[in-house]
C-alpha positions as CSV (number, residue, x, y, z in Angstrom):
1,X,99.5,60.6,184.2
2,X,101.9,58.2,182.4
3,X,101.1,57.6,178.8
4,X,101.3,54.4,176.8
5,X,102.1,53.6,173.1
6,X,100.8,50.6,171.3
7,X,104.4,49.4,171.0
8,X,104.1,48.9,174.9
9,X,102.2,45.7,174.2
10,X,105.3,44.1,172.6
11,X,108.3,42.9,174.7
12,X,110.8,45.4,173.2
13,X,111.4,47.7,176.0
14,X,115.0,48.8,176.7
15,X,114.5,50.9,179.8
16,X,112.1,51.1,182.6
17,X,109.8,53.5,180.7
18,X,106.9,53.3,178.4
19,X,107.8,53.6,174.8
20,X,106.3,57.1,174.7
21,X,109.4,58.5,176.6
22,X,113.1,58.5,175.8
23,X,115.6,57.3,178.2
24,X,117.1,60.8,178.3
25,X,115.2,64.1,179.1
26,X,117.7,66.0,176.8
27,X,115.8,68.4,174.7
28,X,118.0,67.6,171.6
29,X,116.9,64.0,171.4
30,X,115.8,63.0,168.0
31,X,114.7,60.2,165.8
32,X,114.9,61.1,162.2
33,X,115.4,59.8,158.7
34,X,116.5,61.0,155.2
35,X,116.0,59.6,151.7
36,X,117.5,60.7,148.3
37,X,116.4,60.0,144.8
38,X,119.4,59.9,142.5
39,X,118.6,60.2,138.8
40,X,121.2,58.6,136.5
41,X,120.8,61.4,134.0
42,X,121.6,64.0,136.5
43,X,118.3,66.0,135.6
44,X,116.5,65.9,138.8
45,X,117.3,65.2,142.5
46,X,114.8,64.6,145.5
47,X,115.8,64.8,149.3
48,X,113.2,64.2,151.9
49,X,113.0,63.2,155.5
50,X,110.9,63.2,158.7
51,X,111.7,63.6,162.1
52,X,110.3,63.0,165.7
53,X,111.5,65.1,168.8
54,X,109.8,63.5,171.8
55,X,111.0,66.0,174.4
56,X,110.0,68.8,172.3
57,X,106.7,67.4,171.3
58,X,107.2,67.9,167.7
59,X,107.0,65.8,164.4
60,X,108.0,67.3,161.1
61,X,108.9,66.5,157.5
62,X,110.2,68.2,154.5
63,X,110.8,67.5,150.8
64,X,112.8,69.5,148.1
65,X,113.4,68.9,144.5
66,X,116.0,70.3,142.3
67,X,115.7,70.5,138.3
68,X,118.4,72.4,136.7
69,X,119.0,75.5,138.7
70,X,115.5,75.7,140.4
71,X,114.6,74.1,143.5
72,X,111.3,73.6,145.1
73,X,110.7,72.8,149.0
74,X,107.9,72.1,151.3
75,X,108.0,71.7,155.1
76,X,105.3,70.5,157.5
77,X,105.1,70.0,161.1
78,X,102.7,69.4,164.1
79,X,102.3,67.8,167.3
80,X,104.0,64.4,168.0
81,X,101.7,61.6,167.7
82,X,101.2,59.4,170.8
83,X,101.5,56.2,168.5
84,X,105.1,56.1,167.9
85,X,104.5,53.9,164.7
86,X,102.7,56.7,162.9
87,X,105.0,58.4,160.5
88,X,102.7,61.1,159.3
89,X,102.5,64.7,159.7
90,X,100.2,66.9,157.5
91,X,100.2,65.9,153.8
92,X,103.4,63.8,154.4
93,X,103.5,60.2,155.4
94,X,106.0,57.2,155.3
95,X,104.4,53.6,155.2
96,X,106.7,50.6,156.4
97,X,105.7,47.8,154.2
98,X,108.7,45.5,155.2
99,X,111.2,47.0,157.6
100,X,114.5,47.9,155.8
101,X,113.4,46.5,152.6
102,X,110.3,48.1,151.4
103,X,108.7,51.3,152.2
104,X,106.2,54.0,150.6
105,X,106.6,57.7,150.8
106,X,104.0,60.2,150.0
107,X,103.9,63.9,149.8
108,X,100.6,65.5,148.5
109,X,101.6,69.1,148.3
110,X,101.5,70.1,144.5
111,X,100.4,73.7,145.4
112,X,103.9,74.1,146.7
113,X,105.5,72.7,143.7
114,X,106.5,69.3,145.3
115,X,104.7,66.1,145.2
116,X,105.5,62.5,145.0
117,X,104.3,58.9,145.5
118,X,107.3,56.5,145.7
119,X,108.1,53.0,146.5
120,X,111.6,52.2,148.1
121,X,112.8,48.7,147.5
122,X,116.3,47.3,148.8
123,X,117.9,44.0,148.5
124,X,120.6,45.0,150.9
125,X,118.6,45.8,153.9
126,X,119.9,48.1,156.6
127,X,123.7,48.9,156.4
128,X,124.8,49.4,160.0
129,X,127.0,52.7,160.4
130,X,129.3,53.3,163.4
131,X,128.0,55.2,166.4
132,X,128.8,58.9,165.7
133,X,129.9,61.1,168.5
134,X,131.1,64.5,168.2
135,X,132.1,67.1,170.9
136,X,132.2,70.8,170.7
137,X,134.4,72.0,173.7
138,X,133.3,69.8,176.7
139,X,129.8,69.5,175.4
140,X,128.3,66.5,173.2
141,X,127.1,68.0,170.0
142,X,126.3,64.8,168.4
143,X,125.8,61.2,169.7
144,X,123.9,58.9,167.5
145,X,123.2,55.5,166.3
146,X,122.7,55.2,162.5
147,X,122.0,52.8,159.5
148,X,121.9,53.4,155.9
149,X,120.4,51.8,152.8
150,X,120.7,51.6,149.0
151,X,118.0,50.5,146.8
152,X,115.7,51.7,143.9
153,X,112.6,53.8,143.6
154,X,109.4,53.4,141.4
155,X,106.7,56.0,141.2
156,X,106.2,59.7,140.4
157,X,107.8,63.0,141.4
158,X,106.1,66.4,140.6
159,X,108.2,69.5,140.4
160,X,107.1,72.8,139.3
161,X,104.0,71.4,137.7
162,X,105.9,68.8,135.7
163,X,105.6,65.2,136.6
164,X,108.5,62.6,136.1
165,X,107.9,58.9,136.1
166,X,110.4,57.3,138.3
167,X,111.6,53.9,137.4
168,X,114.2,51.5,138.9
169,X,116.4,51.5,136.0
170,X,116.8,55.3,136.1
171,X,116.7,56.2,139.6
172,X,118.8,54.8,142.6
173,X,117.6,55.2,146.2
174,X,119.7,56.1,149.1
175,X,118.6,56.6,152.9
176,X,119.7,57.0,156.4
177,X,118.2,56.7,159.8
178,X,119.7,58.1,163.0
179,X,118.5,58.8,166.5
180,X,120.2,60.1,169.6
181,X,121.4,63.6,170.5
182,X,122.0,66.6,168.1
183,X,120.9,70.1,168.0
184,X,117.2,70.6,167.2
185,X,114.5,72.9,167.9
186,X,114.8,76.6,168.9
187,X,118.1,77.8,170.0
188,X,119.0,77.8,173.6
189,X,121.5,79.9,175.6
190,X,125.0,78.9,174.3
191,X,126.9,79.4,177.8
192,X,130.6,80.0,177.5
193,X,131.3,80.6,173.7
194,X,133.5,77.8,172.3
195,X,135.0,78.2,168.8
196,X,133.7,75.6,166.0
197,X,136.8,73.7,164.9
198,X,135.6,73.0,161.4
199,X,134.5,70.0,159.7
200,X,135.6,68.0,156.7
201,X,133.0,65.2,155.9
202,X,132.3,62.3,153.5
203,X,129.2,60.2,153.5
204,X,128.9,58.1,150.4
205,X,126.4,55.3,150.0
206,X,126.4,53.9,146.4
207,X,124.5,51.0,144.7
208,X,126.1,48.9,142.1
209,X,124.3,46.0,140.2
210,X,125.5,43.2,142.6
211,X,127.1,45.0,145.5
212,X,127.0,48.3,147.6
213,X,129.7,50.6,148.8
214,X,129.4,52.7,151.9
215,X,132.1,55.2,153.0
216,X,131.9,57.5,155.9
217,X,134.9,59.8,156.8
218,X,135.2,62.8,159.3
219,X,138.4,64.7,160.2
220,X,139.1,67.9,162.1
221,X,140.9,71.0,160.7
222,X,144.4,69.2,161.2
223,X,143.0,65.9,159.3
224,X,142.9,63.9,162.5
225,X,140.2,61.3,161.8
226,X,137.5,60.7,164.2
227,X,135.2,58.6,161.9
228,X,136.6,56.0,159.6
229,X,134.1,53.6,157.8
230,X,134.5,52.0,154.4
231,X,132.7,48.7,153.5
232,X,131.5,46.6,150.5
233,X,128.1,44.9,151.1
234,X,126.2,42.2,149.1
235,X,122.5,41.6,149.0
236,X,121.1,39.9,152.0
237,X,120.2,36.6,150.2
238,X,124.0,36.1,149.5
239,X,124.8,35.5,153.0
240,X,128.1,37.3,152.6
241,X,129.6,39.2,155.5
242,X,130.5,43.0,154.9
243,X,134.0,43.6,153.5
244,X,136.3,46.2,155.3
245,X,137.9,48.4,152.8
246,X,140.7,50.1,154.9
247,X,141.5,53.6,155.7
248,X,140.7,55.6,152.6
249,X,142.6,58.9,151.7
250,X,140.4,60.5,149.2
251,X,141.8,63.0,146.6
252,X,139.0,65.7,145.6
253,X,139.3,68.1,142.8
254,X,137.3,71.2,143.6
255,X,135.9,73.9,141.2
256,X,138.3,76.7,141.3
257,X,137.5,79.4,143.8
258,X,135.1,77.2,145.6
259,X,134.7,74.0,147.6
260,X,132.3,72.4,145.4
261,X,133.8,69.1,144.3
262,X,134.1,68.3,140.5
263,X,135.3,64.6,141.2
264,X,136.8,62.5,143.7
265,X,138.9,59.5,143.7
266,X,138.8,57.1,146.8
267,X,141.4,54.3,147.2
268,X,139.6,51.2,148.8
269,X,142.0,48.4,150.0
270,X,140.8,45.0,151.0
271,X,142.4,42.6,153.7
272,X,144.7,41.1,151.0
273,X,146.2,44.6,150.3
274,X,144.5,44.9,146.9
275,X,143.5,48.5,146.4
276,X,140.8,49.7,143.8
277,X,140.1,53.2,143.1
278,X,136.5,54.5,143.6
279,X,136.0,57.4,141.2
280,X,133.0,59.7,141.9
281,X,131.3,62.3,139.4
282,X,128.7,64.4,140.9
283,X,125.8,65.0,138.5
284,X,123.6,67.4,140.5
285,X,123.5,68.5,144.2
286,X,121.6,70.2,146.7
287,X,123.0,72.0,149.7
288,X,121.5,70.9,152.9
289,X,121.0,74.4,154.4
290,X,118.8,75.4,151.4
291,X,115.3,73.7,151.9
292,X,116.2,70.8,154.0
293,X,116.6,72.4,157.3
294,X,120.1,71.3,158.2
295,X,123.3,73.4,159.1
296,X,121.8,76.8,159.9
297,X,119.1,76.9,157.2
298,X,117.8,80.5,157.8
299,X,114.3,79.3,156.6
300,X,113.5,76.5,158.9
301,X,115.2,74.2,161.4
302,X,114.1,70.8,162.3
303,X,112.2,70.4,165.7
304,X,110.8,74.0,165.8
305,X,107.3,74.1,167.1
306,X,105.2,76.0,164.3
307,X,101.6,75.0,165.6
308,X,99.4,72.0,164.4
309,X,99.0,71.5,160.7
310,X,101.7,74.0,159.6
311,X,102.8,73.7,156.0
312,X,105.1,76.0,154.2
313,X,106.6,76.1,150.7
314,X,109.7,77.9,149.1
315,X,111.4,78.2,145.7
316,X,115.1,78.6,145.3
317,X,117.3,79.8,142.3
318,X,120.8,78.5,142.3
319,X,121.9,81.4,140.4
320,X,120.8,83.7,143.2
321,X,123.8,85.1,145.0
322,X,122.0,84.9,148.3
323,X,121.5,81.1,147.8
324,X,125.0,80.6,146.6
325,X,126.2,82.5,149.8
326,X,124.6,80.4,152.3
327,X,125.3,77.1,150.1
328,X,129.1,77.7,150.4
329,X,128.8,77.0,154.2
330,X,127.0,73.8,153.9
331,X,127.3,70.0,153.4
332,X,126.0,69.1,149.9
333,X,124.2,66.0,148.8
334,X,125.4,65.4,145.2
335,X,123.6,62.8,143.1
336,X,126.5,61.0,141.9
337,X,127.8,58.3,139.2
338,X,130.6,56.2,140.5
339,X,132.9,53.6,138.9
340,X,134.8,50.7,140.6
341,X,136.7,47.8,139.0
342,X,135.0,48.7,135.6
343,X,131.5,48.8,137.1
344,X,129.1,51.6,137.4
345,X,127.0,52.6,140.3
346,X,125.0,55.5,141.5
347,X,124.4,57.0,145.0
348,X,125.0,60.1,147.1
349,X,128.3,62.0,147.5
350,X,127.6,64.1,150.6
351,X,130.6,66.2,151.2
352,X,131.6,69.4,152.8
353,X,134.7,71.3,154.1
354,X,133.4,73.8,156.6
355,X,136.2,75.9,158.1
356,X,140.1,75.2,157.8
357,X,141.3,71.7,156.7
358,X,144.9,71.5,156.5
359,X,145.2,68.4,154.2
360,X,142.9,69.9,151.7
361,X,144.7,73.5,151.7
362,X,141.9,75.4,153.2
363,X,143.1,77.9,155.9
364,X,140.0,79.6,157.1
365,X,136.3,79.8,156.3
366,X,136.4,81.7,153.2
367,X,139.2,80.6,150.9
368,X,138.4,78.3,147.8
369,X,140.4,76.0,145.7
370,X,143.1,77.4,143.5
């Protein structure tokens, strides 16, 4: 029997299906969000998110906090609720107070070393991102619509039994929501093997006092760019349209022997040809395959059915060679300080070079910077 959702009472349908069902039967269909709390002092970093996988019947969430070299993580999952507006699983929930502008995130798992009650507020609203499509061989690996956001946090974060008071003058908020197709859930038969061609990636949402910068760049191993997006946006009340900022060619300085960035310079050019240099300094970072479920995380992957009311915690030491080994093949979310035209901002510098990338001087999967 066909199932209906409370959203079906509203005139918002886009295909001839109830809101319970995606337009595609692809098992990899997902609808997911990620939030980051960036400490201006670089002492603590939070990454958290929730995902719904309608064709797998799963909803799950995770949260991880790094303090110094120690990182706590919690994951929870269950059966996807019939009400699509319910962003809640186990001890984790997201409340939408005002779409794009104000939300509340709650994670009540102090027994696993992570807990928080945070209010997100943004004067910028949703920042649209270009549709992101990526193929591996002949198959669609990723096809997603997205929006980002920057703002502030207020509330509390608990990590390892210690509680930090979160205030808007010390913590910047970044977020991203995407939906579409990407690998989720249990692994499926791969078919004919196709080589992974590598990935060079920048995702940089930054909040300054009176504007925001958002940069997304992706290239293949030869430096051929398939995604280029660089904009300056102003608070919604200003009424100003986003400003395009050209085709940036970043310069990244890596820690010798690694692919971990020490700093980055990104030239941003406006319509009049004026170029300003965006300088980025990572303060603290979390690899997305450690505690977050991304990129081949060996502990947990988004969309896997673990049963109803499943909750699991983990603790990681960034001095552990095993953690360092897997982190070397991951995208990292670095809480970062940025400067542009004499102004200082904060946000996330998400970056990774997986496999060869000629313009960066990396020739295989294992070499580091000189």
